[in-house]
C-alpha beads as a LAMMPS data file, in Angstrom:
LAMMPS data file: protein, C-alpha beads

303 atoms
302 bonds

1 atom types
1 bond types

-500.0 500.0 xlo xhi
-500.0 500.0 ylo yhi
-500.0 500.0 zlo zhi

Masses

1 110.0

Atoms # bond

1 1 1 64.047 350.320 -394.436
2 1 1 62.832 353.909 -394.664
3 1 1 63.319 357.075 -392.636
4 1 1 59.585 357.040 -391.926
5 1 1 59.877 353.579 -390.361
6 1 1 62.799 354.694 -388.193
7 1 1 60.889 357.784 -387.045
8 1 1 57.925 355.589 -386.118
9 1 1 60.177 353.154 -384.234
10 1 1 61.841 355.976 -382.265
11 1 1 58.409 357.391 -381.329
12 1 1 57.162 353.962 -380.222
13 1 1 60.348 353.420 -378.174
14 1 1 59.911 356.824 -376.548
15 1 1 56.340 356.079 -375.431
16 1 1 56.654 352.267 -375.131
17 1 1 53.083 352.333 -376.441
18 1 1 51.821 352.024 -380.030
19 1 1 48.653 354.044 -379.476
20 1 1 50.477 356.996 -377.923
21 1 1 53.048 356.930 -380.721
22 1 1 50.291 356.926 -383.339
23 1 1 48.694 359.956 -381.660
24 1 1 52.001 361.820 -381.652
25 1 1 52.644 361.009 -385.315
26 1 1 49.018 361.588 -386.382
27 1 1 48.744 358.227 -388.107
28 1 1 46.598 355.205 -387.295
29 1 1 47.753 352.522 -384.866
30 1 1 47.445 349.780 -387.538
31 1 1 49.766 351.852 -389.758
32 1 1 52.285 352.052 -386.915
33 1 1 52.125 348.276 -386.434
34 1 1 52.514 347.636 -390.176
35 1 1 55.556 349.897 -390.512
36 1 1 57.207 348.280 -387.483
37 1 1 56.546 344.845 -388.961
38 1 1 58.187 345.901 -392.234
39 1 1 61.172 347.270 -390.315
40 1 1 61.547 344.004 -388.380
41 1 1 61.330 341.995 -391.611
42 1 1 64.007 344.188 -393.213
43 1 1 66.324 343.881 -390.210
44 1 1 65.396 340.228 -389.622
45 1 1 65.100 341.000 -385.921
46 1 1 62.440 341.085 -383.204
47 1 1 62.516 344.679 -381.940
48 1 1 59.854 344.620 -379.246
49 1 1 57.441 342.467 -377.278
50 1 1 54.065 343.253 -375.752
51 1 1 54.177 344.347 -372.111
52 1 1 50.780 344.815 -370.500
53 1 1 49.082 347.655 -372.368
54 1 1 52.339 348.798 -373.878
55 1 1 55.514 347.299 -375.304
56 1 1 59.075 346.632 -374.182
57 1 1 62.127 346.726 -376.414
58 1 1 64.173 343.577 -376.856
59 1 1 67.968 343.694 -376.724
60 1 1 67.951 343.896 -380.554
61 1 1 65.411 346.708 -380.263
62 1 1 67.699 348.629 -377.912
63 1 1 70.559 348.328 -380.405
64 1 1 68.293 349.437 -383.235
65 1 1 67.030 352.373 -381.165
66 1 1 70.528 353.714 -380.590
67 1 1 71.247 353.719 -384.342
68 1 1 67.764 354.934 -385.328
69 1 1 67.917 357.868 -382.889
70 1 1 71.215 358.921 -384.416
71 1 1 69.780 358.838 -387.963
72 1 1 66.560 360.642 -386.998
73 1 1 68.503 363.240 -385.022
74 1 1 70.851 363.961 -387.939
75 1 1 67.949 364.258 -390.374
76 1 1 66.097 366.521 -387.936
77 1 1 69.161 368.740 -387.592
78 1 1 69.532 368.873 -391.383
79 1 1 65.886 369.845 -391.782
80 1 1 66.188 372.578 -389.170
81 1 1 69.280 373.987 -390.841
82 1 1 67.310 374.479 -394.077
83 1 1 63.981 375.444 -392.512
84 1 1 64.915 377.992 -389.897
85 1 1 61.385 379.375 -389.829
86 1 1 59.788 376.046 -388.999
87 1 1 57.963 375.531 -385.723
88 1 1 60.714 373.314 -384.298
89 1 1 63.316 376.026 -384.874
90 1 1 61.795 377.865 -381.923
91 1 1 62.318 374.880 -379.622
92 1 1 65.519 374.409 -377.659
93 1 1 66.860 370.830 -377.473
94 1 1 67.473 369.097 -374.154
95 1 1 69.402 365.834 -374.401
96 1 1 68.499 363.497 -371.550
97 1 1 69.739 359.958 -370.978
98 1 1 68.655 357.103 -368.772
99 1 1 69.687 353.578 -367.986
100 1 1 66.985 351.016 -368.734
101 1 1 65.252 351.210 -365.354
102 1 1 64.745 354.982 -365.043
103 1 1 63.872 355.209 -368.754
104 1 1 60.877 352.970 -368.046
105 1 1 59.840 353.858 -364.496
106 1 1 60.137 357.598 -364.192
107 1 1 61.850 359.609 -366.943
108 1 1 58.943 359.630 -369.446
109 1 1 56.526 361.073 -366.871
110 1 1 59.137 363.488 -365.494
111 1 1 59.968 364.792 -368.975
112 1 1 56.287 365.186 -369.814
113 1 1 55.735 367.213 -366.632
114 1 1 58.859 369.288 -367.297
115 1 1 57.712 370.027 -370.852
116 1 1 54.380 371.320 -369.582
117 1 1 56.271 373.889 -367.508
118 1 1 58.869 374.563 -370.232
119 1 1 56.992 374.307 -373.574
120 1 1 59.866 375.870 -375.539
121 1 1 62.180 372.978 -374.623
122 1 1 62.226 369.836 -376.788
123 1 1 63.631 366.866 -374.815
124 1 1 65.200 363.794 -376.384
125 1 1 65.480 360.670 -374.225
126 1 1 68.201 358.135 -374.997
127 1 1 68.378 354.776 -373.244
128 1 1 71.288 352.408 -372.696
129 1 1 73.141 350.626 -369.909
130 1 1 74.590 352.926 -367.255
131 1 1 78.226 352.918 -368.391
132 1 1 77.212 353.746 -371.982
133 1 1 75.070 356.627 -370.727
134 1 1 78.076 357.904 -368.767
135 1 1 80.123 357.891 -371.981
136 1 1 77.439 359.919 -373.760
137 1 1 77.476 362.503 -370.973
138 1 1 81.282 362.677 -371.122
139 1 1 81.143 363.133 -374.908
140 1 1 78.473 365.854 -374.546
141 1 1 75.999 363.705 -376.480
142 1 1 73.779 364.095 -373.415
143 1 1 73.263 367.087 -371.140
144 1 1 72.140 365.146 -368.085
145 1 1 71.097 361.597 -367.209
146 1 1 69.639 359.220 -364.622
147 1 1 71.436 355.913 -364.016
148 1 1 71.429 353.118 -361.439
149 1 1 74.957 351.690 -361.797
150 1 1 77.480 354.554 -361.454
151 1 1 81.109 353.867 -362.364
152 1 1 82.493 356.741 -360.298
153 1 1 84.140 358.636 -363.179
154 1 1 86.111 361.567 -361.723
155 1 1 84.923 364.086 -364.311
156 1 1 81.237 363.373 -363.653
157 1 1 78.964 364.593 -360.873
158 1 1 76.829 361.865 -359.279
159 1 1 73.908 363.327 -357.376
160 1 1 71.699 360.880 -355.429
161 1 1 68.168 360.885 -356.831
162 1 1 66.139 358.250 -354.995
163 1 1 66.085 354.715 -353.692
164 1 1 64.707 352.414 -356.365
165 1 1 62.086 350.112 -354.942
166 1 1 63.095 346.707 -356.218
167 1 1 61.119 343.863 -354.670
168 1 1 61.341 340.102 -354.598
169 1 1 58.104 338.619 -355.910
170 1 1 56.669 335.129 -355.975
171 1 1 53.553 333.560 -357.426
172 1 1 50.663 333.400 -354.974
173 1 1 51.103 329.631 -354.700
174 1 1 54.857 329.647 -354.062
175 1 1 55.843 328.088 -350.691
176 1 1 57.770 331.218 -349.681
177 1 1 54.695 333.367 -350.361
178 1 1 52.709 331.455 -347.739
179 1 1 54.975 332.537 -344.893
180 1 1 54.022 335.540 -342.834
181 1 1 57.528 336.862 -342.130
182 1 1 60.647 336.554 -344.258
183 1 1 64.357 336.584 -343.565
184 1 1 67.405 336.049 -345.728
185 1 1 67.450 332.443 -344.518
186 1 1 64.097 331.864 -346.247
187 1 1 65.792 332.618 -349.560
188 1 1 68.555 330.052 -349.037
189 1 1 68.861 327.997 -352.229
190 1 1 65.724 329.587 -353.643
191 1 1 65.393 329.498 -357.431
192 1 1 65.369 332.882 -359.201
193 1 1 64.269 334.027 -362.653
194 1 1 66.378 336.988 -363.826
195 1 1 67.044 339.161 -366.866
196 1 1 69.884 338.173 -369.160
197 1 1 72.928 340.431 -369.190
198 1 1 72.835 343.412 -371.558
199 1 1 76.038 344.076 -373.509
200 1 1 77.915 341.771 -371.169
201 1 1 77.305 344.004 -368.143
202 1 1 75.939 342.626 -364.890
203 1 1 72.277 343.570 -364.433
204 1 1 70.996 345.245 -361.268
205 1 1 69.205 341.987 -360.442
206 1 1 72.490 340.078 -360.612
207 1 1 74.155 342.692 -358.437
208 1 1 71.419 342.334 -355.843
209 1 1 71.762 338.541 -355.908
210 1 1 75.507 338.966 -355.464
211 1 1 74.820 341.118 -352.389
212 1 1 72.519 338.394 -351.068
213 1 1 75.224 335.752 -351.515
214 1 1 77.752 337.967 -349.715
215 1 1 75.482 337.617 -346.693
216 1 1 75.932 333.851 -346.733
217 1 1 72.820 332.931 -348.698
218 1 1 73.057 330.501 -351.599
219 1 1 70.734 331.274 -354.521
220 1 1 70.123 329.335 -357.711
221 1 1 69.290 330.720 -361.152
222 1 1 66.373 328.774 -362.606
223 1 1 65.898 330.802 -365.794
224 1 1 67.248 333.774 -367.773
225 1 1 64.894 336.034 -369.736
226 1 1 65.442 338.828 -372.260
227 1 1 62.888 341.228 -370.803
228 1 1 61.416 342.174 -367.439
229 1 1 57.963 341.256 -368.745
230 1 1 59.203 337.735 -369.487
231 1 1 60.615 337.519 -365.954
232 1 1 57.240 338.552 -364.552
233 1 1 55.422 335.959 -366.671
234 1 1 57.773 333.168 -365.607
235 1 1 57.366 334.069 -361.936
236 1 1 53.561 334.104 -362.231
237 1 1 53.772 330.587 -363.670
238 1 1 55.830 329.316 -360.737
239 1 1 59.272 329.135 -362.363
240 1 1 60.905 330.795 -359.369
241 1 1 61.271 334.082 -357.533
242 1 1 61.853 337.333 -359.385
243 1 1 63.469 340.655 -358.561
244 1 1 61.699 343.540 -360.295
245 1 1 60.891 347.194 -359.797
246 1 1 57.657 347.523 -357.804
247 1 1 56.068 349.749 -360.466
248 1 1 56.227 346.838 -362.919
249 1 1 54.110 344.503 -360.800
250 1 1 51.611 346.794 -359.040
251 1 1 48.621 345.454 -361.051
252 1 1 49.570 341.811 -360.418
253 1 1 50.072 342.493 -356.712
254 1 1 46.695 344.227 -356.516
255 1 1 45.015 341.274 -358.251
256 1 1 46.733 338.809 -355.925
257 1 1 48.644 337.067 -358.714
258 1 1 52.016 337.969 -357.215
259 1 1 53.111 338.448 -353.643
260 1 1 55.940 340.692 -352.479
261 1 1 58.534 338.938 -350.357
262 1 1 59.670 341.645 -347.936
263 1 1 63.195 341.132 -346.658
264 1 1 64.276 343.955 -344.374
265 1 1 68.003 343.371 -344.926
266 1 1 67.668 344.076 -348.666
267 1 1 65.759 347.364 -348.539
268 1 1 67.333 350.347 -350.276
269 1 1 70.234 348.475 -351.888
270 1 1 69.598 349.915 -355.383
271 1 1 69.695 353.662 -355.925
272 1 1 69.499 356.006 -358.897
273 1 1 71.745 358.992 -359.552
274 1 1 71.592 362.199 -361.562
275 1 1 74.734 362.475 -363.723
276 1 1 76.272 365.451 -365.521
277 1 1 79.724 366.777 -366.389
278 1 1 81.746 368.333 -363.614
279 1 1 83.985 370.448 -365.840
280 1 1 81.312 372.129 -367.959
281 1 1 78.420 374.314 -366.772
282 1 1 74.940 373.121 -367.613
283 1 1 72.916 375.050 -370.159
284 1 1 70.040 377.095 -368.681
285 1 1 67.534 374.442 -369.805
286 1 1 69.624 371.566 -368.424
287 1 1 70.001 373.476 -365.136
288 1 1 66.236 373.953 -365.034
289 1 1 65.792 370.200 -365.586
290 1 1 68.313 369.467 -362.813
291 1 1 66.320 371.695 -360.454
292 1 1 63.145 369.915 -361.562
293 1 1 64.700 366.518 -360.805
294 1 1 65.729 367.722 -357.359
295 1 1 62.141 368.712 -356.668
296 1 1 60.925 365.272 -357.779
297 1 1 63.527 363.349 -355.830
298 1 1 62.351 361.199 -352.964
299 1 1 62.450 362.870 -349.562
300 1 1 64.022 359.699 -348.243
301 1 1 67.816 360.277 -348.106
302 1 1 70.084 358.173 -350.298
303 1 1 73.379 357.254 -348.637

Bonds

1 1 1 2
2 1 2 3
3 1 3 4
4 1 4 5
5 1 5 6
6 1 6 7
7 1 7 8
8 1 8 9
9 1 9 10
10 1 10 11
11 1 11 12
12 1 12 13
13 1 13 14
14 1 14 15
15 1 15 16
16 1 16 17
17 1 17 18
18 1 18 19
19 1 19 20
20 1 20 21
21 1 21 22
22 1 22 23
23 1 23 24
24 1 24 25
25 1 25 26
26 1 26 27
27 1 27 28
28 1 28 29
29 1 29 30
30 1 30 31
31 1 31 32
32 1 32 33
33 1 33 34
34 1 34 35
35 1 35 36
36 1 36 37
37 1 37 38
38 1 38 39
39 1 39 40
40 1 40 41
41 1 41 42
42 1 42 43
43 1 43 44
44 1 44 45
45 1 45 46
46 1 46 47
47 1 47 48
48 1 48 49
49 1 49 50
50 1 50 51
51 1 51 52
52 1 52 53
53 1 53 54
54 1 54 55
55 1 55 56
56 1 56 57
57 1 57 58
58 1 58 59
59 1 59 60
60 1 60 61
61 1 61 62
62 1 62 63
63 1 63 64
64 1 64 65
65 1 65 66
66 1 66 67
67 1 67 68
68 1 68 69
69 1 69 70
70 1 70 71
71 1 71 72
72 1 72 73
73 1 73 74
74 1 74 75
75 1 75 76
76 1 76 77
77 1 77 78
78 1 78 79
79 1 79 80
80 1 80 81
81 1 81 82
82 1 82 83
83 1 83 84
84 1 84 85
85 1 85 86
86 1 86 87
87 1 87 88
88 1 88 89
89 1 89 90
90 1 90 91
91 1 91 92
92 1 92 93
93 1 93 94
94 1 94 95
95 1 95 96
96 1 96 97
97 1 97 98
98 1 98 99
99 1 99 100
100 1 100 101
101 1 101 102
102 1 102 103
103 1 103 104
104 1 104 105
105 1 105 106
106 1 106 107
107 1 107 108
108 1 108 109
109 1 109 110
110 1 110 111
111 1 111 112
112 1 112 113
113 1 113 114
114 1 114 115
115 1 115 116
116 1 116 117
117 1 117 118
118 1 118 119
119 1 119 120
120 1 120 121
121 1 121 122
122 1 122 123
123 1 123 124
124 1 124 125
125 1 125 126
126 1 126 127
127 1 127 128
128 1 128 129
129 1 129 130
130 1 130 131
131 1 131 132
132 1 132 133
133 1 133 134
134 1 134 135
135 1 135 136
136 1 136 137
137 1 137 138
138 1 138 139
139 1 139 140
140 1 140 141
141 1 141 142
142 1 142 143
143 1 143 144
144 1 144 145
145 1 145 146
146 1 146 147
147 1 147 148
148 1 148 149
149 1 149 150
150 1 150 151
151 1 151 152
152 1 152 153
153 1 153 154
154 1 154 155
155 1 155 156
156 1 156 157
157 1 157 158
158 1 158 159
159 1 159 160
160 1 160 161
161 1 161 162
162 1 162 163
163 1 163 164
164 1 164 165
165 1 165 166
166 1 166 167
167 1 167 168
168 1 168 169
169 1 169 170
170 1 170 171
171 1 171 172
172 1 172 173
173 1 173 174
174 1 174 175
175 1 175 176
176 1 176 177
177 1 177 178
178 1 178 179
179 1 179 180
180 1 180 181
181 1 181 182
182 1 182 183
183 1 183 184
184 1 184 185
185 1 185 186
186 1 186 187
187 1 187 188
188 1 188 189
189 1 189 190
190 1 190 191
191 1 191 192
192 1 192 193
193 1 193 194
194 1 194 195
195 1 195 196
196 1 196 197
197 1 197 198
198 1 198 199
199 1 199 200
200 1 200 201
201 1 201 202
202 1 202 203
203 1 203 204
204 1 204 205
205 1 205 206
206 1 206 207
207 1 207 208
208 1 208 209
209 1 209 210
210 1 210 211
211 1 211 212
212 1 212 213
213 1 213 214
214 1 214 215
215 1 215 216
216 1 216 217
217 1 217 218
218 1 218 219
219 1 219 220
220 1 220 221
221 1 221 222
222 1 222 223
223 1 223 224
224 1 224 225
225 1 225 226
226 1 226 227
227 1 227 228
228 1 228 229
229 1 229 230
230 1 230 231
231 1 231 232
232 1 232 233
233 1 233 234
234 1 234 235
235 1 235 236
236 1 236 237
237 1 237 238
238 1 238 239
239 1 239 240
240 1 240 241
241 1 241 242
242 1 242 243
243 1 243 244
244 1 244 245
245 1 245 246
246 1 246 247
247 1 247 248
248 1 248 249
249 1 249 250
250 1 250 251
251 1 251 252
252 1 252 253
253 1 253 254
254 1 254 255
255 1 255 256
256 1 256 257
257 1 257 258
258 1 258 259
259 1 259 260
260 1 260 261
261 1 261 262
262 1 262 263
263 1 263 264
264 1 264 265
265 1 265 266
266 1 266 267
267 1 267 268
268 1 268 269
269 1 269 270
270 1 270 271
271 1 271 272
272 1 272 273
273 1 273 274
274 1 274 275
275 1 275 276
276 1 276 277
277 1 277 278
278 1 278 279
279 1 279 280
280 1 280 281
281 1 281 282
282 1 282 283
283 1 283 284
284 1 284 285
285 1 285 286
286 1 286 287
287 1 287 288
288 1 288 289
289 1 289 290
290 1 290 291
291 1 291 292
292 1 292 293
293 1 293 294
294 1 294 295
295 1 295 296
296 1 296 297
297 1 297 298
298 1 298 299
299 1 299 300
300 1 300 301
301 1 301 302
302 1 302 303
């Protein structure tokens, strides 16, 4: 394992795309793939899987990312301390966190847009489950974050960001997909494919299924998967219904491979929140990012 391999892995995890990471690092895409393969062989772990035109980290990859980011960050800080006249010394760090959903669906594009308006700010995006992100904010390891499962910590501010558009999807040939209108009763005893729990915490999909069952509907779990991409693949092959973020399945919906099962009673159950410390003022750059997030927030109110 080398520092170079860890830096490549962190870049790939940031973009979730090997080509974009290779462009950032100014090395060829085959070199990126080779270094990642060597890192996986050294760790004896599968760190990522292909996801459409990009990649998605496995649970082992998420654990590796947390440690790799720490190493790369410490080395970067050491370099800056001895090279004060370097280009990066003129950039101000902004430490942003996100739970797994926002880190995939919106934070990369939001940070890219923010950087275009604030070129002297250098953002770092860290990803983990919501309660771990909250801890990082409390410990000042992060300036600000976006999460979907708030714990309600007294010393944190939770500002509604937007309703996350999770949808129930089925393969085009699924019996439920052939109905014109859907109610909760149509989901009674339906088989679902869902993501496996991360770090022992209930996933947002499981929470939504729990909300469904509270309404008197019995659901069955047909399969657990490690990644959202695996869930999508299983659903396309008829293993059951899936609950995913709409952004993940837009191409498949457009091609007619998957059909959205609209259930009015379930709309708007999952929301995302901006999180930062209540007892400490935000830095000017973090405040600017907070204002930027407010501007990007959905106009639809989150209650």
